[in-house]
LUMVO-971703 format. One record per residue: residue number from 1; residue in one letter; y, z, x of N, C-alpha, C in turn. Coordinates in nm, 3 decimals, padded with zeros to 5 digits. Layout:
N
+------+------+---------+---------+---------+---------+---------+---------+---------+---------+---------+
| resi | resn |     n_v |     n_w |     n_u |    ca_v |    ca_w |    ca_u |     c_v |     c_w |     c_u |
+------+------+---------+---------+---------+---------+---------+---------+---------+---------+---------+
|  NUM |    a |       Y |       Z |       X |       Y |       Z |       X |       Y |       Z |       X |
...
+------+------+---------+---------+---------+---------+---------+---------+---------+---------+---------+
//
This chain:
195
+------+------+---------+---------+---------+---------+---------+---------+---------+---------+---------+
| resi | resn |     n_v |     n_w |     n_u |    ca_v |    ca_w |    ca_u |     c_v |     c_w |     c_u |
+------+------+---------+---------+---------+---------+---------+---------+---------+---------+---------+
|    1 |    m | -00.118 |  00.000 |  00.084 |  00.000 |  00.000 |  00.000 |  00.124 |  00.000 |  00.088 |
|    2 |    t |  00.219 | -00.083 |  00.055 |  00.343 | -00.095 |  00.130 |  00.451 | -00.011 |  00.062 |
|    3 |    t |  00.525 |  00.064 |  00.145 |  00.639 |  00.138 |  00.090 |  00.767 |  00.071 |  00.135 |
|    4 |    i |  00.865 |  00.078 |  00.053 |  00.994 |  00.017 |  00.085 |  01.095 |  00.128 |  00.105 |
|    5 |    d |  01.160 |  00.126 |  00.220 |  01.264 |  00.224 |  00.249 |  01.392 |  00.176 |  00.184 |
|    6 |    q |  01.439 |  00.251 |  00.087 |  01.558 |  00.213 |  00.012 |  01.687 |  00.258 |  00.081 |
|    7 |    h |  01.677 |  00.316 |  00.199 |  01.793 |  00.370 |  00.269 |  01.835 |  00.278 |  00.383 |
|    8 |    s |  01.966 |  00.258 |  00.395 |  02.016 |  00.176 |  00.505 |  02.012 |  00.257 |  00.634 |
|    9 |    e |  02.015 |  00.188 |  00.747 |  02.003 |  00.256 |  00.876 |  02.125 |  00.340 |  00.911 |
|   10 |    d |  02.240 |  00.312 |  00.849 |  02.359 |  00.389 |  00.883 |  02.388 |  00.498 |  00.780 |
|   11 |    e |  02.293 |  00.525 |  00.692 |  02.313 |  00.622 |  00.586 |  02.311 |  00.765 |  00.639 |
|   12 |    r |  02.407 |  00.842 |  00.593 |  02.418 |  00.984 |  00.630 |  02.402 |  01.067 |  00.503 |
|   13 |    f |  02.350 |  01.187 |  00.523 |  02.332 |  01.280 |  00.413 |  02.382 |  01.417 |  00.457 |
|   14 |    f |  02.435 |  01.495 |  00.361 |  02.478 |  01.630 |  00.397 |  02.437 |  01.731 |  00.291 |
|   15 |    v |  02.421 |  01.854 |  00.339 |  02.400 |  01.968 |  00.251 |  02.513 |  02.067 |  00.276 |
|   16 |    e |  02.545 |  02.142 |  00.174 |  02.645 |  02.246 |  00.189 |  02.574 |  02.380 |  00.202 |
|   17 |    l |  02.611 |  02.454 |  00.305 |  02.549 |  02.582 |  00.336 |  02.653 |  02.693 |  00.327 |
|   18 |    p |  02.633 |  02.792 |  00.239 |  02.724 |  02.906 |  00.240 |  02.707 |  02.983 |  00.371 |
|   19 |    s |  02.816 |  03.036 |  00.423 |  02.808 |  03.112 |  00.548 |  02.914 |  03.222 |  00.547 |
|   20 |    p |  02.904 |  03.318 |  00.638 |  03.006 |  03.423 |  00.647 |  03.146 |  03.371 |  00.682 |
|   21 |    v |  03.156 |  03.248 |  00.733 |  03.286 |  03.191 |  00.767 |  03.325 |  03.081 |  00.668 |
|   22 |    g |  03.266 |  03.084 |  00.550 |  03.295 |  02.984 |  00.449 |  03.189 |  02.875 |  00.447 |
|   23 |    p |  03.198 |  02.785 |  00.350 |  03.096 |  02.682 |  00.338 |  03.095 |  02.588 |  00.459 |
|   24 |    l |  02.975 |  02.547 |  00.497 |  02.957 |  02.449 |  00.604 |  02.890 |  02.326 |  00.546 |
|   25 |    r |  02.932 |  02.211 |  00.591 |  02.864 |  02.087 |  00.554 |  02.786 |  02.039 |  00.676 |
|   26 |    v |  02.655 |  02.032 |  00.659 |  02.564 |  01.993 |  00.766 |  02.523 |  01.849 |  00.739 |
|   27 |    v |  02.551 |  01.760 |  00.834 |  02.532 |  01.616 |  00.816 |  02.421 |  01.566 |  00.908 |
|   28 |    a |  02.330 |  01.487 |  00.851 |  02.223 |  01.426 |  00.930 |  02.228 |  01.274 |  00.915 |
|   29 |    h |  02.192 |  01.208 |  01.022 |  02.185 |  01.062 |  01.027 |  02.057 |  01.026 |  01.102 |
|   30 |    r |  01.969 |  00.957 |  01.035 |  01.839 |  00.922 |  01.094 |  01.765 |  01.048 |  01.139 |
|   31 |    s |  01.750 |  01.065 |  01.270 |  01.666 |  01.173 |  01.322 |  01.746 |  01.282 |  01.394 |
|   32 |    a |  01.875 |  01.295 |  01.361 |  01.957 |  01.395 |  01.430 |  02.066 |  01.449 |  01.339 |
|   33 |    v |  02.106 |  01.572 |  01.366 |  02.223 |  01.629 |  01.301 |  02.344 |  01.574 |  01.375 |
|   34 |    v |  02.439 |  01.519 |  01.300 |  02.556 |  01.456 |  01.361 |  02.686 |  01.526 |  01.324 |
|   35 |    g |  02.678 |  01.625 |  01.236 |  02.799 |  01.696 |  01.199 |  02.771 |  01.832 |  01.138 |
|   36 |    v |  02.855 |  01.927 |  01.173 |  02.862 |  02.056 |  01.105 |  03.012 |  02.082 |  01.087 |
|   37 |    y |  03.056 |  02.070 |  00.963 |  03.199 |  02.081 |  00.934 |  03.224 |  02.201 |  00.842 |
|   38 |    h |  03.329 |  02.274 |  00.872 |  03.370 |  02.386 |  00.787 |  03.431 |  02.331 |  00.659 |
|   39 |    g |  03.421 |  02.407 |  00.551 |  03.485 |  02.369 |  00.426 |  03.634 |  02.352 |  00.442 |
|   40 |    e |  03.694 |  02.431 |  00.529 |  03.838 |  02.424 |  00.558 |  03.859 |  02.364 |  00.696 |
|   41 |    h |  03.799 |  02.251 |  00.722 |  03.804 |  02.186 |  00.853 |  03.936 |  02.110 |  00.869 |
|   42 |    h |  04.006 |  02.134 |  00.979 |  04.133 |  02.064 |  01.006 |  04.127 |  02.001 |  01.143 |
|   43 |    p |  04.140 |  01.870 |  01.154 |  04.157 |  01.778 |  01.044 |  04.025 |  01.760 |  00.969 |
|   44 |    p |  04.033 |  01.730 |  00.838 |  03.909 |  01.712 |  00.763 |  03.834 |  01.588 |  00.812 |
|   45 |    p |  03.701 |  01.592 |  00.806 |  03.626 |  01.474 |  00.849 |  03.646 |  01.359 |  00.750 |
|   46 |    d |  03.640 |  01.239 |  00.801 |  03.643 |  01.121 |  00.716 |  03.524 |  01.129 |  00.621 |
|   47 |    p |  03.543 |  01.101 |  00.492 |  03.430 |  01.108 |  00.398 |  03.309 |  01.023 |  00.441 |
|   48 |    g |  03.335 |  00.913 |  00.512 |  03.224 |  00.831 |  00.560 |  03.138 |  00.902 |  00.663 |
|   49 |    l |  03.196 |  01.001 |  00.732 |  03.118 |  01.077 |  00.830 |  03.025 |  01.177 |  00.763 |
|   50 |    l |  03.057 |  01.214 |  00.639 |  02.972 |  01.309 |  00.566 |  02.852 |  01.240 |  00.503 |
|   51 |    g |  02.875 |  01.126 |  00.444 |  02.767 |  01.057 |  00.375 |  02.749 |  01.110 |  00.235 |
|   52 |    q |  02.625 |  01.109 |  00.189 |  02.592 |  01.146 |  00.052 |  02.548 |  01.292 |  00.044 |
|   53 |    a |  02.593 |  01.359 | -00.061 |  02.555 |  01.499 | -00.083 |  02.412 |  01.507 | -00.131 |
|   54 |    v |  02.338 |  01.599 | -00.072 |  02.201 |  01.627 | -00.115 |  02.206 |  01.754 | -00.196 |
|   55 |    g |  02.160 |  01.749 | -00.320 |  02.166 |  01.866 | -00.406 |  02.040 |  01.950 | -00.396 |
|   56 |    e |  02.056 |  02.078 | -00.421 |  01.941 |  02.167 | -00.432 |  01.917 |  02.191 | -00.580 |
|   57 |    q |  01.802 |  02.154 | -00.629 |  01.765 |  02.171 | -00.769 |  01.872 |  02.112 | -00.860 |
|   58 |    g |  01.920 |  01.992 | -00.826 |  02.013 |  01.922 | -00.911 |  02.158 |  01.962 | -00.896 |
|   59 |    t |  02.192 |  02.048 | -00.801 |  02.331 |  02.086 | -00.783 |  02.389 |  02.014 | -00.663 |
|   60 |    t |  02.517 |  01.991 | -00.666 |  02.586 |  01.928 | -00.554 |  02.716 |  02.003 | -00.530 |
|   61 |    p |  02.773 |  01.989 | -00.411 |  02.907 |  02.045 | -00.392 |  03.001 |  01.986 | -00.497 |
|   62 |    e |  03.097 |  02.064 | -00.542 |  03.183 |  02.027 | -00.654 |  03.245 |  01.888 | -00.643 |
|   63 |    d |  03.287 |  01.848 | -00.525 |  03.359 |  01.722 | -00.510 |  03.272 |  01.608 | -00.459 |
|   64 |    a |  03.141 |  01.624 | -00.460 |  03.056 |  01.527 | -00.393 |  02.995 |  01.421 | -00.484 |
|   65 |    g |  03.002 |  01.437 | -00.616 |  02.939 |  01.340 | -00.703 |  02.791 |  01.368 | -00.719 |
|   66 |    p |  02.715 |  01.267 | -00.769 |  02.573 |  01.291 | -00.794 |  02.493 |  01.317 | -00.667 |
|   67 |    a |  02.386 |  01.393 | -00.683 |  02.302 |  01.428 | -00.568 |  02.222 |  01.308 | -00.521 |
|   68 |    a |  02.205 |  01.298 | -00.390 |  02.127 |  01.191 | -00.329 |  01.994 |  01.248 | -00.282 |
|   69 |    v |  01.897 |  01.160 | -00.268 |  01.766 |  01.199 | -00.216 |  01.748 |  01.128 | -00.082 |
|   70 |    p |  01.751 |  01.205 |  00.028 |  01.735 |  01.143 |  00.160 |  01.589 |  01.112 |  00.190 |
|   71 |    p |  01.564 |  01.032 |  00.293 |  01.426 |  01.014 |  00.338 |  01.368 |  01.151 |  00.374 |
|   72 |    a |  01.236 |  01.165 |  00.364 |  01.170 |  01.294 |  00.388 |  01.203 |  01.351 |  00.525 |
|   73 |    a |  01.205 |  01.267 |  00.628 |  01.234 |  01.317 |  00.764 |  01.376 |  01.372 |  00.773 |
|   74 |    t |  01.470 |  01.308 |  00.705 |  01.608 |  01.356 |  00.705 |  01.619 |  01.486 |  00.628 |
|   75 |    a |  01.549 |  01.496 |  00.516 |  01.548 |  01.620 |  00.438 |  01.491 |  01.735 |  00.522 |
|   76 |    d |  01.383 |  01.708 |  00.595 |  01.325 |  01.810 |  00.683 |  01.424 |  01.853 |  00.791 |
|   77 |    l |  01.494 |  01.755 |  00.849 |  01.593 |  01.783 |  00.953 |  01.707 |  01.870 |  00.898 |
|   78 |    l |  01.755 |  01.836 |  00.780 |  01.861 |  01.918 |  00.719 |  01.810 |  02.059 |  00.691 |
|   79 |    g |  01.684 |  02.070 |  00.649 |  01.625 |  02.202 |  00.628 |  01.618 |  02.283 |  00.757 |
|   80 |    t |  01.578 |  02.218 |  00.865 |  01.572 |  02.286 |  00.995 |  01.710 |  02.331 |  01.039 |
|   81 |    a |  01.808 |  02.243 |  01.024 |  01.945 |  02.277 |  01.066 |  02.000 |  02.395 |  00.986 |
|   82 |    t |  01.980 |  02.394 |  00.855 |  02.033 |  02.504 |  00.774 |  01.960 |  02.634 |  00.806 |
|   83 |    r |  01.830 |  02.626 |  00.832 |  01.754 |  02.747 |  00.870 |  01.808 |  02.803 |  01.002 |
|   84 |    e |  01.829 |  02.715 |  01.101 |  01.878 |  02.761 |  01.231 |  02.019 |  02.820 |  01.220 |
|   85 |    l |  02.105 |  02.759 |  01.139 |  02.240 |  02.814 |  01.121 |  02.233 |  02.950 |  01.051 |
|   86 |    t |  02.146 |  02.962 |  00.952 |  02.128 |  03.091 |  00.884 |  02.079 |  03.196 |  00.982 |
|   87 |    e |  01.986 |  03.159 |  01.068 |  01.936 |  03.252 |  01.171 |  02.047 |  03.290 |  01.269 |
|   88 |    y |  02.133 |  03.194 |  01.304 |  02.247 |  03.224 |  01.390 |  02.334 |  03.332 |  01.326 |
|   89 |    f |  02.364 |  03.315 |  01.198 |  02.452 |  03.411 |  01.130 |  02.387 |  03.547 |  01.110 |
|   90 |    d |  02.254 |  03.551 |  01.100 |  02.191 |  03.684 |  01.087 |  02.159 |  03.746 |  01.222 |
|   91 |    g |  02.195 |  03.677 |  01.331 |  02.181 |  03.733 |  01.466 |  02.046 |  03.712 |  01.531 |
|   92 |    s |  01.958 |  03.633 |  01.467 |  01.826 |  03.613 |  01.525 |  01.812 |  03.482 |  01.603 |
|   93 |    r |  01.917 |  03.401 |  01.609 |  01.912 |  03.275 |  01.685 |  02.032 |  03.268 |  01.778 |
|   94 |    l |  02.004 |  03.250 |  01.907 |  02.110 |  03.239 |  02.008 |  02.129 |  03.096 |  02.056 |
|   95 |    v |  02.026 |  03.013 |  02.042 |  02.028 |  02.875 |  02.089 |  01.974 |  02.786 |  01.977 |
|   96 |    f |  02.038 |  02.672 |  01.958 |  01.993 |  02.577 |  01.855 |  01.894 |  02.477 |  01.915 |
|   97 |    d |  01.787 |  02.450 |  01.841 |  01.685 |  02.356 |  01.884 |  01.685 |  02.227 |  01.803 |
|   98 |    v |  01.756 |  02.224 |  01.693 |  01.756 |  02.107 |  01.606 |  01.810 |  01.987 |  01.684 |
|   99 |    p |  01.749 |  01.869 |  01.668 |  01.801 |  01.750 |  01.737 |  01.942 |  01.716 |  01.689 |
|  100 |    t |  02.029 |  01.685 |  01.784 |  02.167 |  01.649 |  01.752 |  02.203 |  01.519 |  01.822 |
|  101 |    s |  02.308 |  01.456 |  01.772 |  02.360 |  01.335 |  01.833 |  02.511 |  01.338 |  01.820 |
|  102 |    l |  02.579 |  01.313 |  01.930 |  02.725 |  01.311 |  01.932 |  02.775 |  01.171 |  01.961 |
|  103 |    q |  02.880 |  01.131 |  01.891 |  02.947 |  01.005 |  01.920 |  03.094 |  01.034 |  01.944 |
|  104 |    g |  03.144 |  00.981 |  02.054 |  03.284 |  00.999 |  02.088 |  03.316 |  00.919 |  02.212 |
|  105 |    t |  03.436 |  00.938 |  02.263 |  03.476 |  00.870 |  02.386 |  03.400 |  00.935 |  02.503 |
|  106 |    p |  03.394 |  00.868 |  02.617 |  03.330 |  00.932 |  02.733 |  03.393 |  01.068 |  02.766 |
|  107 |    f |  03.525 |  01.079 |  02.755 |  03.590 |  01.206 |  02.783 |  03.548 |  01.313 |  02.682 |
|  108 |    q |  03.551 |  01.279 |  02.552 |  03.509 |  01.375 |  02.451 |  03.365 |  01.421 |  02.475 |
|  109 |    l |  03.278 |  01.327 |  02.505 |  03.138 |  01.363 |  02.530 |  03.125 |  01.457 |  02.648 |
|  110 |    s |  03.206 |  01.437 |  02.752 |  03.199 |  01.527 |  02.868 |  03.247 |  01.667 |  02.829 |
|  111 |    v |  03.350 |  01.675 |  02.746 |  03.399 |  01.806 |  02.701 |  03.294 |  01.874 |  02.614 |
|  112 |    w |  03.237 |  01.801 |  02.520 |  03.138 |  01.860 |  02.429 |  03.012 |  01.903 |  02.506 |
|  113 |    t |  02.976 |  01.830 |  02.609 |  02.863 |  01.870 |  02.693 |  02.896 |  02.002 |  02.764 |
|  114 |    a |  03.019 |  02.014 |  02.812 |  03.061 |  02.139 |  02.876 |  03.059 |  02.255 |  02.777 |
|  115 |    l |  03.102 |  02.231 |  02.653 |  03.100 |  02.336 |  02.552 |  02.957 |  02.384 |  02.527 |
|  116 |    a |  02.865 |  02.289 |  02.520 |  02.725 |  02.323 |  02.492 |  02.664 |  02.411 |  02.600 |
|  117 |    r |  02.725 |  02.414 |  02.717 |  02.674 |  02.495 |  02.828 |  02.731 |  02.637 |  02.831 |
|  118 |    i |  02.824 |  02.667 |  02.743 |  02.879 |  02.803 |  02.739 |  02.775 |  02.894 |  02.674 |
|  119 |    p |  02.728 |  02.995 |  02.745 |  02.623 |  03.082 |  02.690 |  02.670 |  03.160 |  02.567 |
|  120 |    y |  02.575 |  03.189 |  02.482 |  02.598 |  03.271 |  02.364 |  02.667 |  03.402 |  02.404 |
|  121 |    g |  02.769 |  03.439 |  02.329 |  02.838 |  03.566 |  02.353 |  02.941 |  03.562 |  02.463 |
|  122 |    e |  02.954 |  03.448 |  02.532 |  03.054 |  03.437 |  02.639 |  03.169 |  03.348 |  02.594 |
|  123 |    r |  03.278 |  03.358 |  02.667 |  03.398 |  03.279 |  02.637 |  03.444 |  03.210 |  02.763 |
|  124 |    r |  03.506 |  03.095 |  02.743 |  03.568 |  03.021 |  02.853 |  03.706 |  02.979 |  02.806 |
|  125 |    s |  03.798 |  02.965 |  02.900 |  03.932 |  02.918 |  02.865 |  03.934 |  02.765 |  02.871 |
|  126 |    y |  04.035 |  02.708 |  02.807 |  04.053 |  02.563 |  02.815 |  04.068 |  02.523 |  02.962 |
|  127 |    r |  04.136 |  02.606 |  03.039 |  04.154 |  02.579 |  03.182 |  04.018 |  02.583 |  03.255 |
|  128 |    d |  03.931 |  02.677 |  03.218 |  03.797 |  02.683 |  03.278 |  03.720 |  02.553 |  03.253 |
|  129 |    i |  03.728 |  02.504 |  03.130 |  03.658 |  02.379 |  03.097 |  03.718 |  02.264 |  03.177 |
|  130 |    a |  03.850 |  02.259 |  03.187 |  03.917 |  02.154 |  03.263 |  03.874 |  02.159 |  03.410 |
|  131 |    a |  03.869 |  02.278 |  03.467 |  03.827 |  02.292 |  03.608 |  03.681 |  02.249 |  03.624 |
|  132 |    y |  03.597 |  02.285 |  03.529 |  03.456 |  02.246 |  03.533 |  03.444 |  02.093 |  03.534 |
|  133 |    l |  03.535 |  02.027 |  03.462 |  03.532 |  01.881 |  03.454 |  03.609 |  01.814 |  03.568 |
|  134 |    g |  03.667 |  01.895 |  03.658 |  03.727 |  01.840 |  03.778 |  03.877 |  01.823 |  03.779 |
|  135 |    n |  03.947 |  01.864 |  03.673 |  04.092 |  01.852 |  03.672 |  04.151 |  01.970 |  03.595 |
|  136 |    p |  04.186 |  02.078 |  03.664 |  04.232 |  02.198 |  03.595 |  04.363 |  02.182 |  03.518 |
|  137 |    r |  04.429 |  02.067 |  03.530 |  04.556 |  02.048 |  03.461 |  04.542 |  01.972 |  03.330 |
|  138 |    m |  04.422 |  01.948 |  03.284 |  04.407 |  01.872 |  03.159 |  04.369 |  01.961 |  03.041 |
|  139 |    g |  04.420 |  02.083 |  03.039 |  04.389 |  02.178 |  02.933 |  04.421 |  02.127 |  02.794 |
|  140 |    r |  04.534 |  02.059 |  02.778 |  04.571 |  02.007 |  02.645 |  04.474 |  01.899 |  02.599 |
|  141 |    a |  04.433 |  01.814 |  02.689 |  04.336 |  01.709 |  02.653 |  04.203 |  01.773 |  02.614 |
|  142 |    i |  04.167 |  01.881 |  02.684 |  04.045 |  01.954 |  02.649 |  04.058 |  02.008 |  02.507 |
|  143 |    g |  04.174 |  02.068 |  02.477 |  04.198 |  02.122 |  02.343 |  04.185 |  02.016 |  02.236 |
|  144 |    a |  04.238 |  01.897 |  02.262 |  04.228 |  01.788 |  02.164 |  04.083 |  01.749 |  02.140 |
|  145 |    a |  04.003 |  01.744 |  02.245 |  03.861 |  01.709 |  02.230 |  03.785 |  01.819 |  02.157 |
|  146 |    v |  03.817 |  01.944 |  02.186 |  03.750 |  02.056 |  02.119 |  03.781 |  02.052 |  01.969 |
|  147 |    r |  03.906 |  02.020 |  01.933 |  03.946 |  02.017 |  01.792 |  03.867 |  01.915 |  01.711 |
|  148 |    v |  03.824 |  01.805 |  01.772 |  03.752 |  01.702 |  01.697 |  03.601 |  01.707 |  01.720 |
|  149 |    n |  03.552 |  01.816 |  01.776 |  03.408 |  01.837 |  01.795 |  03.339 |  01.829 |  01.658 |
|  150 |    p |  03.248 |  01.733 |  01.639 |  03.185 |  01.718 |  01.508 |  03.072 |  01.817 |  01.480 |
|  151 |    l |  03.028 |  01.891 |  01.580 |  02.914 |  01.982 |  01.561 |  02.957 |  02.128 |  01.577 |
|  152 |    s |  03.050 |  02.171 |  01.491 |  03.098 |  02.309 |  01.496 |  02.979 |  02.405 |  01.498 |
|  153 |    i |  02.994 |  02.511 |  01.572 |  02.897 |  02.619 |  01.590 |  02.782 |  02.575 |  01.679 |
|  154 |    i |  02.716 |  02.464 |  01.649 |  02.604 |  02.419 |  01.734 |  02.656 |  02.381 |  01.872 |
|  155 |    v |  02.765 |  02.305 |  01.878 |  02.837 |  02.281 |  02.004 |  02.956 |  02.376 |  01.996 |
|  156 |    p |  02.948 |  02.489 |  02.067 |  03.033 |  02.605 |  02.037 |  03.177 |  02.599 |  02.085 |
|  157 |    g |  03.258 |  02.517 |  02.019 |  03.401 |  02.513 |  02.049 |  03.469 |  02.646 |  02.022 |
|  158 |    h |  03.409 |  02.730 |  01.937 |  03.468 |  02.861 |  01.907 |  03.466 |  02.953 |  02.029 |
|  159 |    r |  03.388 |  02.921 |  02.131 |  03.380 |  03.006 |  02.251 |  03.491 |  02.974 |  02.351 |
|  160 |    v |  03.578 |  02.881 |  02.318 |  03.688 |  02.844 |  02.408 |  03.815 |  02.910 |  02.357 |
|  161 |    v |  03.880 |  02.985 |  02.447 |  04.001 |  03.060 |  02.414 |  04.111 |  03.022 |  02.512 |
|  162 |    s |  04.231 |  03.072 |  02.488 |  04.341 |  03.045 |  02.581 |  04.317 |  03.121 |  02.712 |
|  163 |    t |  04.395 |  03.090 |  02.814 |  04.380 |  03.159 |  02.943 |  04.409 |  03.308 |  02.931 |
|  164 |    t |  04.485 |  03.347 |  02.829 |  04.513 |  03.490 |  02.807 |  04.408 |  03.556 |  02.720 |
|  165 |    g |  04.312 |  03.477 |  02.672 |  04.208 |  03.530 |  02.584 |  04.242 |  03.520 |  02.437 |
|  166 |    a |  04.359 |  03.462 |  02.405 |  04.400 |  03.449 |  02.266 |  04.311 |  03.350 |  02.192 |
|  167 |    v |  04.288 |  03.378 |  02.066 |  04.207 |  03.292 |  01.980 |  04.299 |  03.186 |  01.921 |
|  168 |    v |  04.285 |  03.063 |  01.970 |  04.369 |  02.952 |  01.925 |  04.285 |  02.827 |  01.908 |
|  169 |    g |  04.339 |  02.732 |  01.830 |  04.286 |  02.597 |  01.827 |  04.147 |  02.576 |  01.774 |
|  170 |    y |  04.113 |  02.631 |  01.658 |  03.981 |  02.607 |  01.601 |  03.996 |  02.531 |  01.469 |
|  171 |    a |  03.907 |  02.436 |  01.445 |  03.918 |  02.348 |  01.328 |  03.919 |  02.425 |  01.196 |
|  172 |    a |  03.855 |  02.540 |  01.190 |  03.850 |  02.618 |  01.066 |  03.951 |  02.732 |  01.067 |
|  173 |    g |  04.036 |  02.737 |  01.168 |  04.139 |  02.839 |  01.175 |  04.098 |  02.959 |  01.259 |
|  174 |    p |  04.197 |  03.040 |  01.296 |  04.170 |  03.153 |  01.385 |  04.081 |  03.261 |  01.324 |
|  175 |    e |  04.085 |  03.278 |  01.191 |  04.001 |  03.381 |  01.129 |  03.853 |  03.347 |  01.146 |
|  176 |    a |  03.817 |  03.221 |  01.123 |  03.677 |  03.180 |  01.138 |  03.634 |  03.191 |  01.283 |
|  177 |    k |  03.721 |  03.149 |  01.375 |  03.689 |  03.156 |  01.517 |  03.667 |  03.301 |  01.560 |
|  178 |    t |  03.756 |  03.389 |  01.515 |  03.743 |  03.531 |  01.548 |  03.613 |  03.588 |  01.491 |
|  179 |    a |  03.579 |  03.550 |  01.368 |  03.455 |  03.600 |  01.307 |  03.333 |  03.555 |  01.387 |
|  180 |    l |  03.332 |  03.430 |  01.434 |  03.218 |  03.381 |  01.513 |  03.210 |  03.454 |  01.647 |
|  181 |    l |  03.324 |  03.473 |  01.712 |  03.325 |  03.545 |  01.840 |  03.282 |  03.691 |  01.821 |
|  182 |    d |  03.329 |  03.753 |  01.713 |  03.290 |  03.892 |  01.685 |  03.140 |  03.902 |  01.659 |
|  183 |    l |  03.086 |  03.809 |  01.581 |  02.941 |  03.807 |  01.555 |  02.864 |  03.803 |  01.686 |
|  184 |    e |  02.902 |  03.711 |  01.774 |  02.830 |  03.696 |  01.901 |  02.848 |  03.819 |  01.990 |
|  185 |    t |  02.964 |  03.882 |  01.985 |  02.986 |  04.003 |  02.064 |  02.896 |  04.115 |  02.016 |
|  186 |    v |  02.886 |  04.132 |  01.884 |  02.801 |  04.237 |  01.827 |  02.655 |  04.211 |  01.860 |
|  187 |    v |  02.608 |  04.088 |  01.837 |  02.468 |  04.056 |  01.864 |  02.437 |  04.070 |  02.012 |
|  188 |    s |  02.526 |  04.022 |  02.099 |  02.505 |  04.035 |  02.243 |  02.499 |  04.181 |  02.285 |
|  189 |    g |  02.583 |  04.264 |  02.225 |  02.581 |  04.408 |  02.255 |  02.450 |  04.472 |  02.213 |
|  190 |    k |  02.398 |  04.432 |  02.097 |  02.270 |  04.485 |  02.050 |  02.158 |  04.444 |  02.145 |
|  191 |    l |  02.160 |  04.317 |  02.188 |  02.057 |  04.270 |  02.279 |  02.062 |  04.345 |  02.411 |
|  192 |    f |  02.183 |  04.373 |  02.459 |  02.200 |  04.447 |  02.584 |  02.143 |  04.588 |  02.569 |
|  193 |    m |  02.174 |  04.652 |  02.457 |  02.127 |  04.789 |  02.434 |  01.975 |  04.794 |  02.418 |
|  194 |    e |  01.917 |  04.690 |  02.356 |  01.772 |  04.687 |  02.335 |  01.698 |  04.646 |  02.462 |
|  195 |    g |  01.763 |  04.560 |  02.542 |  01.697 |  04.504 |  02.660 |  01.699 |  04.597 |  02.773 |
+------+------+---------+---------+---------+---------+---------+---------+---------+---------+---------+
//
């Protein structure tokens, strides 16, 4: 028996996940997660980057229209991503294993790769990231790349602070960034005390 795939190759699907920092939209394309966007993401992602809303038991995010049914592999991937994010928020996950894919300029990709190397519970300044990339004077360019990071939390732009340690420049605002940093500080402290 032949099956026909009714989905185009560039089709994206997203689920909305409630979280302690507000709703998150988790986006998958083919075999990778390509976006994690906050409900209050600034700048907001282009609707084409989100794709079609996947509903749970017939529900969809309020502004998303009718629910879509993704291919089984994409549905499984979205399930894995939401499980891992939920585990992150409950303090039982420090590293994400879900497959991801980033698209951007070569410079953006280098910045996002540097962000992904910041250990859980630690912070780096924009200047630290610039120095790591070989030019300590490009802090503003680093900030611009961090702001458009499509994989919030998984690629941890929230771990980047000003040189004075101030919480600045996060797509979901300083309150969400502070909440993520505080979560990691608490969990890291518990691990230290237990270890």
